[in-house]
N, C-alpha and C positions, 0 to 999 in steps of 0.2 A: 645854625638856623634850620628850622624845619621846613621852610618854604611855604607854610600855610599862612594865608593872610589873616590879619586880625578879624576881618569881617567873617571869613569862613569859620574861624574858631568860634565866634559868637553864634553863628547859625548852626553849628554842629549840634545834633539832637542830644548827644551825651552832655555837652556843655550846658545846654539849656536845662536839662533835668537837674544838673548839679546846682545851677543858679536859681532854679524855680522857687525854692523856699525863701531865699533872700529877696527875690523880686516880689514875691507875695507880700512880704513884710513891708517893703518899700511902698507898695501900692495900697497898703492898709488892709489887706486881706490875710487872715490866718492861714498858715500852711497846714494842709491836712496831713495827718500821719499816714504813711503808706508802707506796708511791709509786703514781702513776697508771700502770697497765700499758699502757693504750691510748695514752697520751701517749708513754710510753717506746718503744713499737713505732713510732709515727709519727716520733719523733726519730731512732731507729735507721735507719729507712728513708731519711730525708733525708740522714743521714750516708753511707750506702752510695751514694746517688746522687751525693753530692759527691766520692766516691772514683772514680767512673767517668770515665775520660778519653776523649779524642776517638776512640780506636780502638775503644771499646766495652768494653775490659777494665776491671776494677775493681782499683785499686791496693790491695795486700794490707794495708799498714800506713800509718798517718799518720806517715810519716817521710820521709827524703830518698832512700831507696833506689830508688824507681821499679821495684819488683818485683811482678809479678803471678803468684802461684802458681796452677797449674791447679786444684788442689783448691778454692782460694778462689773461683774463677770458678763452680764448681758450687754451692758454698754460697750465693754471692750470687744466683745465678739462682733457686734454690729460695726464698730469702728475698724476692726481688722478687715472685715469683709468689704467695707467701703473702700479700703486701700487695696483690695484684691489679694489680701494675705489669708488665703484659705487655711494654710498650714497652722498658723497661730490660732485662728478661730477654732479649728478642730481640736487643738490641744486644750482650749478652755472647755469646749463641750464634752470632750472625753473625761476631763476631770470632774465636771458636774455630773456626768452619768454615773461615775463611781460613788458620788456623794448623795444621790437622790434617795429620799426615804421611800419606804414601801408603798406609802399612800400617794406618791407622785410629787410630793412637796420637797422643798429645800429649807433648811434653817437660814436665818438672815445673814449669818457671818461665820467664817471658818478661819482656822489657823492656816496660813498660806502653805507652810512647809509640811505640816502633818495631816491636814484635812480635818482635824478635830473641830467639832462644832463649838463656837464661842458663845452661842446663845441657843435656846430651844424655841425662840419666837419664830413663827412662820407667817410672814406677811404675803398677802395676795399680790401686792405691787411688785415686790422683788421676784416672786415666782413668775409673774406675768412677763417680766423682762427676759427671763430665760426662754419662755415661749416665743417672745418676739425675736430673740437671737436665733432660735431654731428656724423660725419662719424666714428670716433673712438668709440663713444658710441654705435652705431649700430653694429659695428663689435664685440665689447666686450660683448654686452648683447643679441644680436639677436633681440632686440626691434627695429623694423623698422617702428614704428607707432608714438610713443610719440612725437618725435621732428622732424620727417621726413619732414612734411610740412613746419615747421619753416625753415629748411635748404633749402628746395626747393625754397621758396620765396626769400631767400637771393641769391641763385644762379641765379634766374631770374633777380634780381636787378643788379647783377654784369654783366650779359650779355648785359645789356643796353649800357655799355660803351665799348664794343668790337669794334675795328677798322678794317679797310681793311687789315692791315698788320698782323692781328691775335691778336695783343696785346690789353689788357683791360686797358683803361685809369684809372686814380687814384680815381675817384668817384666824390664827390661833396664837394666844399669848404664851409666855414662857412656861405657864403651868398647864398648857394644853386646853385652856378654856376658850370657847368661841368668842371672838371680838365682836362687840355689839355695834361699833361704828362702821361707817362706810366712807372711804376716801374717794374724792373725785378723781385724783390722779391714778389711784389703783384701778378704777373702773375705766379710765381712758386707756390704760395699758392693757387691761384684760380684754377690752373691746377689740383691739388689734389682734390679739391671739385667737379670740373666738371667731373672728372673720376668717383668718387664715386657715384655721382647722375646721372650717365649714360647720359652724353651729349658728345658723342664721336667726333662729328663734331667740336663743339666749343673747346673741349679740344685739338683736333688736330691742330686747328688754333692757339691756345695759344702756343702749342709746336713748331709750325713753327716760331712764333715770337721769342721764346727762342733760337731756333736753328739758325735762319737766320738774325735776326735784332739786337739782343743784345749779341750774342756770338762773342768773339774776338779770331780768329784762330791763330794769330801770337804769342801771349802769352796766351795760352789757359785759358780763364776765361770768366765770364759774365760781361758786363757793368752794370752800375747802372740802366740804363733805355734807352728808345728810344732816340737816338741822344745824349746820355749822357755817355761818356766813363769813368766816375769816377769809383773808385775801392773799394767800401765798401766790407768788409769781407763776410757778410752773404750770398750774392748771390751765392757764390761758394759752400759752404756746403749745402745750401738749394737746389741749382740746382741739385747737385748729389743726394740728398735725393728724389727730385721730379722725376727726369728722369732716375736715375740709374747710373751704372758705365760707360755704353757706349750705343751708339745708333747712331744717325746721326753723332755725334762727340764722341770722347773718353772723356766723361765728367769727369772721375776721374782725368784727368790731371789738372783740375781746382783747385784741392787741393794743387798742387805744388806752385801755385802763392802766396797764403797766407804764405806759409813757407818762401818765400824770400821777400815778400813785407809787411806782416802784423805781423810777429812774433816779439815779444817784451819781454824784461825782465825788470821787475820793482821790487822795494823793497816794501814790505808790512809790516805794523806795525810801532811801534815807539821805539826809543832808542835801547836798546840791544836786543829787541825782534824782530827786523826787519829781514825778510827773503826774499830771492830772489824768484820771481815767474816768470815762463816762460809761455807765452801764446800768444794771438793774439789781436791786436788792432782793433778798429772799422774801421779805415782807415790806410793809409800807412805812417803816420807821426811818428809811433813808440814811442809815448809818454804816452801810457796807455795800460792796458789790459782790454779788454771787455769780461767779464766772461760769459755772455750769448752766445756771438759769439764763444768763446773758447769751450763751451759745444757743440755747433752745429758742430764744427770741429771734436770733439771727436766722435760724432755720425756718421759723414760722413766717417771718417777714418775707423771706424769699418765696415761700410757698404761696403767699397771697399777692405777690407781685410788687411788694414794697422794696424794690431793689436798692434804692439809695439808703434806706434805713438798715437793710441787711449789710451792705458794704461798710457803712459807717461803724456800726457796732462791732462788726468783725474786726476791723482795724483797731478798735479800742481794746478788745480782748488781746490782740497780738502785742499790744504795748507791754503786757505783763507775762507773755510767754517767756519762759526761762531759756537760757542758752542750751540746756540739755533737751529742750523740746517740751517739757512738762508745763502744765498750766496750773497755778494755784487754785485751790477750791474757792477761796474768797480773798479779797484785798485786805480786810481788817481783822478777820478772825473773830467776828462778833457772835453773840448769842442771838439766834433768829426766832426764838420762841419755842423751838423744839429741841435744839442742840447747839452747842458752840461750834461754829464752822472753823475748819482748819485753814491756815494760810499755806500749808504745804502743797506741793504739786500733787494732783489727784487724778485718778483714773476717770472719774465722772466728768470733770471739767475738760480734761485733755481728750477723752473719747468724744465728748460732744463737740469739741472744736473740730475734730476730723469730720464728724457727721455733718456739721454746718458747712465746712469748706467743700466737702465732696458732694454736698447737696443731696443727701440721702434722707428719706423720710422714715424714721424708725418705726412709726406706728402705721405705716402703709407699705409693708414689704413689697 
């Protein structure tokens, strides 16, 4: 016999935590999913490191493609820095320094092991994320020398595409032709870089574009781009992250739109191990959960003080975090209108999970 009375066993905190889910069911209340977020961040960090190859680049997916997207290198760098891993962050930035084009840009994707360009398309958005990564590095380390000129050259390259309405067009297509459209997300990313590298006039023009050209006041949200009222999820949490809770508009209201138009519940797993996951789709057809975008929503919710929403949707993401620490890009692998989303563990979704847990705002270094 242990000598511990039945009453003390029942009152023991560990015993109560063990019995809590069953008690909740008996009382008619659903038991909330609860995972250790600190452990989840640590596991995600280890997974990101496992994806970093000898060149310093981080393989974008846990698959056989050996593709390193430039955007993902920026996200991985911010996530490494959020974890205090300056060494891994520097390896990514050193690799990017070796790949930078003479005009200051990067191609959209590279072979991870050889560094060979897999496309000659150069998007402003992915380039802006390298600038954001450099900004975070400088803030974290106080080293404003090593990569500063690299970032400055990229900012100058992005400025070439700025138009009279303040918006920055998309960059260069695979043939080197200037892209005529302007993406809201690209401009939200570029705004952060322009602010950090002290271009207040150009940053102000971009903000005017975000406030006056692509903001929808009737159902407060951002459009996909210039003359493009489509409603992708990410422009809303990224807009709040870039511009704050309020300003010219009450930006935080843009987080209500995804709650009614993008929220989606999907089953994850196979057979009897299937679980329901509540999150946000890339678009408003409600047929998938985009886990990168869901983590972006978690960060934005926390930024505006909607802590309960942030905590809830974070736990929903953690339902599908794999034992190796990686987070799938999406739950169903659906076509989102632009591309077919992978179900493999991805740098974008895993990096954004770290960003959300560590409560770092990528667009305000």
